[in-house]
Each structure stands twice: as C-alpha cells, then as structure tokens.
C-alpha positions in Angstrom: 0.3 -0.1 0.2 3.1 2.3 0.8 4.3 1.8 -2.6 1.0 2.3 -4.2 0.7 5.2 -2.5 4.3 6.8 -3.3 3.6 6.3 -6.6 0.1 8.2 -6.6 1.9 10.8 -5.2 5.0 10.9 -7.8 5.5 14.1 -9.5 5.2 11.9 -12.5 1.6 10.8 -11.8 0.8 14.3 -10.1 1.6 16.0 -13.9 -0.4 13.1 -15.7 -3.3 14.2 -13.5 -2.7 18.0 -14.3 -3.0 16.9 -18.5 -5.9 14.5 -17.9 -7.9 17.1 -15.5 -7.8 19.6 -17.8 -8.6 17.5 -20.6 -11.5 15.8 -19.4 -13.2 19.0 -18.8 -12.5 19.6 -22.8 -13.6 16.3 -23.8 -16.9 16.9 -21.7 -17.2 20.1 -23.4 -17.2 18.2 -26.8 -19.9 15.3 -25.1 -22.2 18.0 -24.4 -22.3 19.9 -27.6 -22.1 17.0 -29.8 -25.4 15.7 -29.2 -26.7 19.3 -30.3 -24.0 19.1 -33.7 -25.6 16.0 -34.5 -28.7 17.5 -34.9 -27.8 20.3 -37.0 -25.2 18.8 -39.1 -25.8 15.8 -41.3 -23.1 13.0 -41.5 -22.0 14.6 -44.8 -20.9 17.4 -43.4 -18.7 15.1 -40.6 -17.9 13.3 -44.0 -16.5 16.1 -45.7 -14.8 18.0 -42.0 -12.6 14.3 -41.5 -11.5 14.3 -45.3 -10.3 17.7 -44.4 -8.9 16.7 -41.2 -7.3 13.7 -42.4 -5.5 15.7 -45.6 -4.2 18.2 -43.1 -2.9 15.5 -40.1 -1.0 13.4 -43.0 0.9 17.1 -44.2 1.0 18.1 -40.9 3.7 15.0 -40.6 5.1 15.6 -43.8 6.0 19.2 -42.9 8.0 18.8 -40.2 10.1 15.7 -41.0 9.6 14.5 -37.1 12.1 16.8 -36.0 10.3 18.2 -33.1 10.1 14.7 -31.2 14.3 15.3 -30.9 13.6 18.4 -29.2 12.9 16.4 -25.5 16.1 14.7 -26.0 19.4 16.8 -25.8 21.0 17.7 -22.0 22.0 21.0 -23.4 19.1 24.0 -23.7 21.1 25.4 -26.7 20.9 22.2 -28.8 17.1 21.7 -28.1 16.6 25.4 -29.2 18.1 24.3 -32.8 16.1 21.7 -33.0 13.0 23.6 -32.6 14.8 26.3 -35.1 15.1 23.4 -37.4 11.7 22.2 -37.3 10.4 26.0 -37.8 12.3 26.2 -41.2 11.2 23.1 -42.4 7.2 23.8 -41.4 7.8 27.2 -43.3 8.9 25.7 -46.4 6.8 23.0 -46.7 4.1 25.4 -45.8 4.6 27.7 -48.5 5.1 24.7 -51.1 1.3 23.8 -49.9 0.0 27.1 -50.7 1.2 26.7 -54.0 -1.2 23.8 -54.1 -4.5 25.5 -54.0 -4.6 25.6 -57.5 -5.4 22.5 -58.0 -7.9 22.0 -55.3 -11.2 21.2 -57.4 -8.7 18.3 -58.8 -8.0 16.8 -55.3 -11.8 17.1 -54.7 -12.6 15.2 -57.6 -9.6 12.6 -56.5 -11.4 12.2 -53.3 -15.1 12.2 -55.5 -16.1 15.4 -52.5 -16.6 18.3 -54.6 -17.1 20.6 -51.6 -13.8 19.9 -50.7 -12.1 22.7 -53.2 -14.6 25.4 -51.6 -12.5 24.7 -48.3 -9.1 23.4 -49.7 -7.4 27.1 -48.9 -7.8 27.1 -45.3 -5.2 23.7 -45.4 -2.3 25.7 -45.4 -3.1 27.2 -42.4 -4.6 24.6 -40.4 -0.8 22.8 -41.2 0.9 25.4 -40.7 -0.7 26.3 -37.0 -0.6 22.6 -35.9 2.6 22.1 -37.3 3.9 25.2 -35.0 2.0 23.4 -31.7 3.4 20.4 -32.7 6.8 22.4 -31.8 5.7 24.0 -28.9 4.3 21.4 -27.1 7.6 19.2 -27.0 9.1 22.8 -25.9 6.6 23.0 -23.6 7.5 18.8 -22.5 11.1 19.8 -22.0 10.4 22.6 -20.1 7.8 20.9 -18.1 5.1 23.1 -18.6 2.6 21.0 -18.4 -0.1 23.4 -17.5 0.5 25.5 -20.5 -0.4 22.3 -22.2 -3.1 21.9 -20.6 -4.2 25.4 -21.0 -4.1 25.3 -24.6 -5.6 21.7 -25.1 -8.9 23.0 -23.4 -9.3 26.4 -24.6 -8.7 24.8 -28.6 -11.6 22.4 -27.4 -13.7 24.7 -25.7 -13.4 27.3 -28.9 -13.8 24.5 -31.7 -17.1 23.1 -29.7 -18.1 26.4 -29.3 -17.7 27.6 -33.0 -19.5 24.4 -34.4 -22.3 25.8 -32.1 -22.0 29.5 -33.4 -22.0 28.5 -37.3 -24.8 25.7 -36.9 -26.9 28.2 -35.2 -25.9 30.6 -37.9 -26.9 28.3 -40.4 -23.4 27.9 -41.9 -23.6 24.1 -42.3 -21.4 22.8 -45.0 -18.2 24.3 -44.0 -18.8 25.6 -40.4 -17.1 22.9 -38.7 -14.1 22.9 -41.0 -13.9 27.3 -40.0 -14.1 25.9 -36.2 -11.3 23.4 -36.2 -9.0 26.0 -37.9 -9.8 28.8 -36.0 -9.6 27.7 -32.2 -6.2 26.5 -32.5 -5.0 30.1 -34.4 -6.8 31.5 -31.2 -5.2 29.3 -29.0 -1.8 29.5 -29.7 -1.3 33.0 -30.3 -2.6 33.6 -26.4 -0.4 30.4 -25.4 2.6 32.5 -26.8 1.8 35.7 -25.9 1.2 34.5 -22.2 4.5 32.5 -22.0 6.7 34.2 -24.4 8.9 36.0 -21.7 8.7 33.0 -19.1 9.5 30.1 -21.5 10.2 31.3 -25.1 12.5 34.0 -25.3 15.6 31.3 -25.1 14.5 30.7 -28.3 15.4 34.1 -29.6 18.9 33.1 -30.2 19.4 31.4 -33.3 22.8 29.5 -34.4 23.4 28.4 -38.1 26.1 26.5 -36.9 23.9 24.9 -34.1 20.6 24.1 -36.4 23.6 22.2 -38.9 25.1 19.9 -36.2 21.7 19.4 -34.4 19.8 18.4 -37.6 22.6 15.9 -38.4 23.0 14.2 -35.1 19.3 13.3 -35.0 18.8 12.9 -38.4 17.4 9.5 -37.8 14.0 11.5 -37.4 13.1 12.5 -40.8 15.3 9.0 -41.8 12.8 6.6 -39.7 11.1 8.3 -37.6 9.4 10.1 -40.2 8.6 8.0 -42.6 7.1 5.6 -39.6 4.7 9.0 -38.6 3.7 9.2 -41.8 2.5 5.1 -42.3 1.2 5.6 -39.1 -0.9 9.1 -39.5 -1.3 7.1 -43.2 -3.2 4.2 -41.9 -5.0 6.1 -39.2 -6.5 8.1 -41.6 -7.0 5.5 -44.2 -11.0 4.8 -43.4 -11.7 8.5 -44.5 -8.9 8.6 -47.4 -9.8 5.1 -49.0 -13.4 4.7 -48.2 -14.9 8.1 -49.1 -14.4 7.7 -52.6 -16.0 4.1 -52.5 -19.1 4.4 -50.2 -19.3 8.5 -49.9 -19.7 10.7 -47.1 -22.9 9.6 -45.0 -21.0 6.5 -44.4 -17.5 7.9 -43.2 -19.4 10.3 -41.5 -20.9 7.9 -39.8 -17.5 5.9 -38.9 -15.8 9.3 -38.1 -17.9 9.8 -35.1 -17.4 6.4 -34.1 -13.7 7.3 -34.1 -14.1 10.4 -32.4 -16.5 9.2 -29.5 -14.3 5.9 -29.4 -10.6 7.2 -29.9 -11.3 10.8 -28.2 -11.1 10.1 -25.0 -8.1 7.1 -25.4 -6.5 9.4 -27.0 -6.6 12.3 -24.9 -5.7 9.8 -22.1 -2.4 8.4 -23.8 -1.4 11.9 -25.4 -1.3 13.0 -21.3 0.5 9.6 -20.3 2.7 10.0 -22.9 3.9 13.3 -22.6 4.7 12.7 -19.1 6.0 9.3 -19.0 8.3 10.4 -22.4 10.1 13.2 -20.3 10.5 11.0 -17.2 11.5 8.2 -19.1 14.2 10.0 -20.8 15.5 11.6 -17.4 15.7 7.9 -16.3 17.8 6.9 -19.0 20.1 10.3 -18.6 20.7 9.0 -15.3 21.1 5.4 -15.1 17.8 4.5 -13.8 15.5 1.7 -14.8 12.2 2.2 -16.3 11.0 -1.3 -15.8 9.0 -1.1 -13.0 6.8 2.4 -13.8 6.2 0.5 -17.2 4.5 -2.7 -15.8 2.8 -0.4 -13.6 1.4 1.5 -16.1 0.5 -1.7 -17.8 -0.8 -3.7 -14.7 -2.7 -0.4 -13.2 -4.3 1.0 -16.7 -5.9 -2.9 -17.4 -7.6 -3.0 -14.0 -9.4 -0.1 -14.6 -10.3 -0.2 -18.5 -11.1 -3.9 -19.0 -14.7 -4.2 -17.1 -15.5 -0.4 -18.7 -15.2 -1.7 -22.0 -16.8 -5.4 -21.2 -20.1 -2.8 -20.2 -19.5 -0.7 -22.9 -20.2 -3.6 -25.0 -23.8 -4.3 -23.8 -24.5 -0.7 -24.1 -23.2 1.3 -26.6 -25.8 1.2 -29.2 -28.4 2.3 -27.5 -25.9 4.8 -25.6 -25.6 6.5 -29.3 -28.8 6.5 -29.8 -29.6 8.4 -26.7 -27.3 10.7 -27.0 -26.7 11.7 -30.8 -30.4 10.4 -32.2 -31.7 7.6 -34.2 -29.6 8.3 -36.9 -26.5 7.6 -35.2 -27.4 4.0 -33.4 -25.1 2.7 -35.6 -22.2 4.2 -34.0 -22.2 2.6 -31.3 -22.0 -0.8 -33.4 -19.1 0.3 -35.0 -17.3 1.2 -31.7 -18.3 -2.2 -30.7 -15.8 -3.6 -33.7 -13.1 -0.7 -32.1 -12.9 -2.1 -28.2 -9.9 -4.4 -28.3 -8.4 -2.0 -30.3 -9.0 1.0 -28.0 -7.3 -1.0 -25.2 -4.4 -1.6 -27.0 -3.9 1.5 -28.4 -4.0 3.1 -25.2 -1.2 0.9 -23.8 1.1 1.2 -26.7 0.1 4.9 -27.5 1.2 6.0 -24.2 4.9 4.1 -24.3 5.9 3.9 -27.8 8.4 6.8 -27.5 10.7 4.1 -26.2 11.7 3.5 -29.6 12.4 6.8 -29.6 14.5 7.1 -26.3 16.6 3.7 -27.4 17.0 5.1 -30.5 15.6 1.8 -32.3 13.6 4.4 -34.9 14.3 1.6 -37.6 12.4 -1.4 -36.1 9.8 1.0 -34.9 8.8 1.6 -38.6 8.7 -1.9 -39.4 5.7 -2.1 -36.9 4.5 1.1 -38.6 4.2 -0.6 -41.7 2.8 -4.0 -40.4 0.0 -1.6 -38.7 -0.5 -0.2 -42.4 -0.9 -3.2 -44.3 -3.2 -5.2 -41.3 -5.3 -2.3 -41.9 -5.2 -2.0 -45.8 -6.1 -5.7 -46.1 -9.0 -5.2 -43.0 -10.4 -2.6 -45.1 -9.5 -4.4 -48.4 -11.9 -6.8 -47.4 -15.1 -4.6 -47.2 -14.3 -2.9 -50.0 -14.2 -6.3 -52.2 -17.4 -7.2 -50.7 -18.9 -3.6 -50.7 -20.1 -4.0 -47.0 -19.0 -1.1 -44.9 -19.5 -2.9 -41.6 -16.9 -5.6 -42.5 -14.6 -2.8 -43.9 -14.6 -1.4 -40.6 -14.6 -4.6 -38.5 -11.4 -5.6 -40.8 -9.8 -2.6 -40.0 -10.4 -2.5 -36.3 -9.5 -6.3 -35.5 -6.2 -5.9 -37.8 -5.4 -2.4 -35.8 -5.7 -4.3 -32.9 -3.1 -7.5 -33.9 -0.7 -5.0 -34.9 -0.6 -2.6 -31.6 -0.5 -6.0 -29.7 2.9 -7.0 -31.6 4.2 -4.0 -31.3 3.7 -3.5 -27.6 5.2 -7.1 -27.0 8.2 -5.8 -28.5 8.3 -2.1 -26.2 8.4 -5.2 -23.4 11.1 -6.6 -24.8 12.9 -2.9 -25.2 12.3 -2.2 -21.6 13.7 -5.7 -20.1 16.5 -5.8 -22.1 17.2 -2.2 -21.2 16.9 -2.8 -17.4 18.8 -6.0 -17.6 21.6 -4.2 -18.9 21.6 -2.5 -15.9 21.8 -5.1 -13.4 24.9 -6.7 -15.4 27.1 -3.1 -14.5 
C-alpha cells in the first residue's frame, strides 16, 4: 500500500493528473455539444470535415519531418533550441509549397469524390502551419515541464472549436462551419499561449545559431530518416478509413464512422497523450541517470488493464442504445462500429502511451517495421470490406487488424524495457 501511495504522489503522476483533469474538462465540453451538433449537421457534413482533417493531418507530418520529437532529448538547452529552429524552417518551407497546391484544389476534390472540398481547400495551409507550430511548441513545453501550459492550450482549443461549431450551426453555415471552427480555434489558442508564455519560456528561442541548427539536424537525422516514415505510415493508416472509403462509399457512411472514431478514440487519445508526454520526459531523465524504467512501465500496464477492461466489457452491451440516446436515432449504428473498435482502443491506450520508447533507445528503424505492419493490416482489413462492398465488414477488418498489429508492437516495447533494465543489472 505504501508503494502504491508513493507512486500516486510522485511528480510524474501529478503531471499526468494535471494534463488529464484539464483534458477531461475539454472532452466533457465536446460530449455535451455533440448531441446538438448531430441534430444540426448531417453525416455528410461530418464526412467532409473528417476528409479535410485527414488530409491536413497527413500534411502536418510531412511539414515537420518529425524533428520536433527530438527537442526533448538533448541535455543542453541550446541544442534543443536549435532543433526547434530546424523544425520551424521545415514548417515554413513546406507550408509555402502547400499554398501553391491551392490552384489544384478542384483536382484534389475530384480525386476524393468530394466536390465541396474544393471550396475549403484554401484553409489547409493555415491548418497545417498552425498545427505544426503547436507540435513544436508542445515538445518545447514538455522539455520545460510546462504541463500546465499544454493543458491550457488543449482545453481552450477544444472549447473554442466546440463553441465555434455551435455558433456556425445556429447561424446556418452548416457545410463548412465545422471546418472554419477547427481552423480558427487552434489559431486563437496558440496566439494566446505564445503571448502569455513568451517572456517566461519562449525568449531563449530568440537566439539562433546556424551552426547549431546544422549540427543538431545531422545528429538527429534518424528522425527524418526513420521516425518520419514511421509517423507518415502511422498517420496514413489512421486516416485510411476516411481517405480510402470516401471514394467507394460516400460521405454519409464515412461521416458515421468518423463519429465512432471521435467518440471511441477521443477519450483514449486524450489519456494516452497525457501519459505519453509525462512518461516520455520521465523516461528520458531516468535513462540520462542510468536508472531503471521497467517498474513504472509494468505498473502502468497493470493498473491501466485493471481499470479499463471492466469498463469496456460494460460498454460493449450498452453502446448502440447509448449512441442512439446521445446523438439521435440516425446515429445508432455508431455504437455498433465502436463495439468492433474496443480491443483496438484498449491496446492503443497501452501502446500509444509508451511508443516513445523506440525513440529513447534509438530503435526508430525497428519502430518503422511495426508501423508498416499496422498499415498493411489496416489496408487488408479495409480491402476485404471494399471487395465485398460491405462497409461494416470494412470497419470490422480495420479494427481487428489494428488490434493485432498494435499488440505485436506492445510486446516489442516490453522487450526493449526488459533488455534495458537487464543491461543495468549486468553493469
């Protein structure tokens, strides 16, 4: 009991709770407004929104080359600052190139069989730049242990996005109202965060060293070489249902499944991101001081399983009725889709919170293998549904393939932890 109380009162757990408590507030706001949104916007509107976000999220990964992940790793601040500058340079260059593609927006919309996408494509460069800038700033905050700043941004961004969707809906701007909201909300939140934290946290970034940028870019080249392909494969596989199924089944079905992804993955993603950010920083410090990390890793796996499994078993029986009551009868099938997702969501919570270990131990090349395995598993699952022209079968295949691939990755991460701790014992 004393060990458990000591674990609960540790700074790492307090930081996790700080991030979680703030994000729970934001997610509750989201859940409160979605019953109104589903009665304002059609599944086709949600399908258009998620197609926009899917394309944007893939482009964000390409825009940064994943250098921002390395900001936490150097021991010296000036080295980390150079990695921030390298990431910013890449972001500006790639966003500029993306702006040129606006002239081909109609062709892109035709490719996805979504003509309305062309009307809002001009917002993509803005979305990619602002989300890329936040990713950079987020990892600088992690390095500085400014978890409160991260929480403030996340809460304000989610609240502004939810409020914007409601306002545009009430104003009758239905087709693009949600897209405007998801672009404007992070812009406002990021500007506020920079203004408030500039003097305290961001001023050191004003000193730029060209030689430092070159040196750090070369030292951490494994991130664009191996982490970028891994992240690109990961985000592509995550967006596959929207990108691949929209041309075959249309926006309505994809909009329904997008709601299932939102309701199913939103809380899991929130929890795993909070855990990831704190555990990443904690593990880096432990490795720098040649300390074990296995005890925290296995406690996390055990405690999480004890809490989550009973909850998921209960959810399996109530999900269709719950989504019917929450969203309206048109959305009842969302609960059936989430049922297929439950095993995937469970292993995703465990692996998503600890996948940083491949970067800590510089195992990016092997990490890429598991992302490719995940991508292939998802393509096969979706392909079966497309072949038989059965949308539900596509979702089932996607979910089962995802769960199996992520479980294999979790087993590999466990081996990395065990090997590291055993190496310390030998020394």
